[in-house]
C-alpha positions, 0 to 999 in steps of 0.5 A: 328228365322229370315225369309227369305220373298223372298221364300215360299208361299206368303200369308203364309210367309206374315201372319206368319211374320205379326202375332207376330207384330199384337200380339205385338201391341195388347199388346201395346194397352192393356197397353195404354188402361190400363192407360186410363181405370185406370185413367178414372174409378179411378181418373175421367173425368178431369184426363182422358181428361188430359191423353188423350190429353197427349197421343196425344201429346206423339204420335206426338213426338214419331212419328218423331223417329218411322218414322225414325226407319221405314225408316231405317228398309226399307233400312235394309230390302232391304240389307237383300234381297240383301244379302249385309251383309257389307251394312247392317251393315254400315246402321245399325251403321249410322241410330243408331248414327243419330236417337239417337242424334235426340232422345236426342235433342227431349227430351230436347226440350219437356222439354223446351216447356212444358208450351207452350203446354197448348196454343197450344192445348188449354187445359182448366185450370181444365185439364191442372194441370193434364196433366202437372203432366203427361207430366213431367214424361212421357217426360223421356220415349222418348229415351226408345221409340227410343230404342225399335222402332230402334231395332224392326225395325232392327229385323223385317227388317231381318225377326225376328218379334217374339223377339220384340213380347216378349219384348213388352209382358213383358212391357205390363204386367209390365206396367199394374201391375205398373199402379195398384200399383202406381195409386191405391196402392200408390195414385200417381194419373196421375203421377203414371200412367205416372211412370208406363208407362216410366218404362215398356218402359225402360225395353222393350227398353234396353232389346231388345237393349241388345238382338240385340247387343250381339246376332244378327250376323249383330252387330258383328264387327259393331264397324269397321263402326264407321266412317259414310260415307256421302253416307250411310247417303244419302241413309238412309236420302232418306228413313227415313227423308220423312218417318219421314215427313209422321209419323210427318205430320199425327200425327201433323194433329192429334195434330191439331184436338186434339186442336180443340176438346179440344175447345169443353171443358172437356166432349168432350175431355173425350169422344175423349180420350176414344173413340180414345183408342177404335179406335186405338185398332180396327184398329191397327192390319191392321196398323201392317199388313201394316208395315209387308207387307212393310218388305215383299215388300222391301225384294222382291224388294231387291231381284228383285222378282216382281211376288211375290210383285204383288201377296202379294199386291193383297193378302194384299188388300183382307185381309185389306178389310175383316178385316175392314169390320168385325171390323167396324160391331163389333165397331158399334154394341158394341160402347155403352159397349166399352165406358162404359169400360172407363167411369162411366155409370152415365157420360151419356153425355160423352158416348153419344159423344163417341158412336157418334164418333165410329159409324161415324168414326168406320164404315170406317175402310176399308179406313184406312186399304187400306191407311196403305198398300199404306204407306207400299208399297211406303215406300218399293219400294223406294218412301217414298215421295209418302207416305208423299203425301198421308198423306198430302192429308188425314190429310190435308183434315181431318183438313181442314174439321174438322175446317170448319164442326165443325163451322156449327151449325148443325154439331158441334163437329160431323163435326170432326168425319166426316172429318176423314174418308173423308180424308181416302178415298180421299187418298186412291183414290190418292195412288190407281190411282198413282199406276196404272199409274206408276206400270211399273216404280215403279219396275225398 
């Protein structure tokens, strides 16, 4: 079931590896959307705004763990490409211990800082009561998120993108069923939506951990590596910490934008909550393709196959461009019916704002597609610092422009929407210029 990405037709190998990842996260987005759809249709606009803001916060918190798992996955891929079985096992054990410890600490801090979130995110009182109820439950799923992402990163690093898809599929179906049961059947409100999500997260997280631990040969005899070496910590850290910083900076910027959005009141909050789910579903395939591309690059970098890397880079850019153009057209054309999936058609003010967001930001998915490829390329080539730099450019521009443009009366909240694609394209330009100027050194 594992794929060696250093052999075979470049595009065929990359796409076969990417498709299960894309399908898996489409399923994940389905159950994220199920939360939003059920809450928006059944509980109203204030609970919808609460769940939307909570989702942005949770994305930031879990991005810390996701970044560490992605960085570790790059090391696993390189070791797998080098056929260094001992080094791979040592890296797996070291990264597991370190990231698990951080996950527990993060979980504790989330509960301790709960009541300060309202001030930081400028959440209106009528929304906060729902958001607090949701967060009290959803925070308990942080460790489950770590389990799934760590073992999924390992499996993908050794060329197995199918098994993570299976566990995610089970989780997605379970989440939707439990959402309907807890929210509609038991009348548990937003807390019920959170309970459904947490239960599904633990099913997928524990399930994939058991599978990897007992059925993957890379875990056989791993107890022999219980003594953590400083050299291994340093290597894992050089990839993981910067990838973590990149993911955290990216989502901190989004969180700061969420705070600005919240200052415009519940109508804009509800529109943003629904539109962001549509947005994430639309560009998520190219994000996963970027992650698959990164694994492809890392394995071939470890095997020192520069020609395959160059072919993969050119092919991936073409795919991202064609995908971005197609999806942008679809989102712009169907923006209103998409919003009406989440919002009652009588809530015209919310729908109009959501459509405006989608037709501004959704027209430029080519920009985010290219950016995901650049993140994956530099992470795989052992230059995670460049991924951080691109994230700072993208998010720094977005946050700065959002706060500046939204103060202009003629723009208002629309200024926030325009800031997003501008940030993407500035980061794309910086990443491409760096690549052209340093191409020879990158492959040494």
